[in-house]
Every structure is written in C-alpha cells, then in structure tokens.
C-alpha positions in Angstrom: -7.1 9.5 -0.2 -10.3 8.0 2.1 -9.5 4.2 2.6 -12.6 2.4 3.9 -12.2 -0.4 7.1 -10.2 -3.5 6.2 -12.0 -5.6 4.3 -14.0 -2.8 2.6 -13.4 -1.4 -1.2 -11.0 1.5 -0.8 -12.5 4.4 -2.5 -11.6 8.3 -3.0 -14.4 10.6 -1.4 -16.3 12.1 -4.4 -15.1 15.8 -3.3 -11.2 14.9 -3.2 -9.3 16.4 -6.0 -8.0 14.6 -9.1 -4.6 13.1 -7.8 -1.4 14.3 -9.8 1.4 11.7 -11.0 4.1 12.4 -8.4 1.2 11.5 -5.8 0.5 8.8 -7.7 4.2 7.8 -7.7 4.6 8.6 -3.6 1.6 6.7 -2.4 2.5 3.8 -4.4 6.4 3.5 -3.5 6.6 4.4 0.3 4.8 1.2 1.5 6.7 -0.5 -1.3 9.5 0.4 -0.2 8.6 -0.2 3.5 8.3 -3.5 2.2 11.3 -4.1 0.8 13.1 -2.9 3.3 11.8 -5.5 5.8 11.7 -8.3 3.6 16.3 -7.6 3.1 16.5 -7.7 6.8 14.6 -11.0 6.6 16.2 -12.5 4.0 19.8 -10.8 4.9 19.2 -12.4 8.5 18.4 -16.0 9.1 19.3 -15.5 12.9 16.9 -12.6 13.6 15.3 -13.5 17.2 12.0 -14.1 17.1 10.3 -11.0 17.9 12.5 -9.6 15.4 11.3 -11.8 12.2 7.6 -11.0 14.0 8.4 -7.3 13.7 9.4 -7.0 10.6 6.9 -9.4 8.8 4.2 -7.4 10.6 5.7 -4.3 8.2 5.2 -7.2 5.0 1.9 -7.8 6.1 0.7 -4.3 6.8 2.7 -2.5 3.7 1.0 -4.8 1.6 -2.5 -4.5 2.2 -1.9 -0.7 2.4 -0.1 -0.7 -0.8 -3.5 -3.6 -2.5 -5.4 -0.4 -0.4 -4.1 1.9 -2.5 -3.9 0.3 -6.1 -7.6 -0.5 -5.7 -8.3 3.1 -5.0 -6.7 4.3 -8.3 -8.1 1.3 -10.2 -12.1 2.6 -8.9 -11.0 6.2 -9.3 -9.9 5.1 -13.1 -13.0 3.5 -13.5 -15.4 6.3 -12.1 -13.2 8.6 -14.4 -14.0 6.5 -17.9 -10.3 5.8 -17.7 -10.3 2.0 -17.2 -13.4 -0.4 -18.4 
C-alpha cells in the first residue's frame, strides 16, 4: 500500500494488485491493536511519569493517523473499482 505524505490523500499505486481480505484485516488490526494497548496503559496507570504518558499518547496519535490513512486508501480503492459510490 502506498501512502502519500501527511495531509495528502493516500491511494494504492496503480500497479498494485488488489488486497486480499486477510491483508486488509491485518492492515486495520495492527494500528488498532497499538491504539488500544496504549490507551489501556494510559487508563490503567494514571500515575505514569509525564514522559511515559507523552510516549503512549504519541502512539495513539501516530497509529490513529496510520489507521486513518489505511481506511482512506481502502475507500479510494473501492471507489476506483466501482464498488463504492
């Protein structure tokens, strides 16, 4: 999957083959698992030092952006393929 720079719309490169459902699931679950883990740590340990809280917060933000890019790429692919209008 080709993702364009931050802020731009991510798309699959024209020469990339369609993604198998298994691949799509992995692409979505990976960042979601990182978000959930970091959020659970933040929720379960309110006494974490500021630097640790900042690190886990950054994981949530970065992986949230990654997940967003993946979803946008999948939607763009579906639109180009005529599966989504």
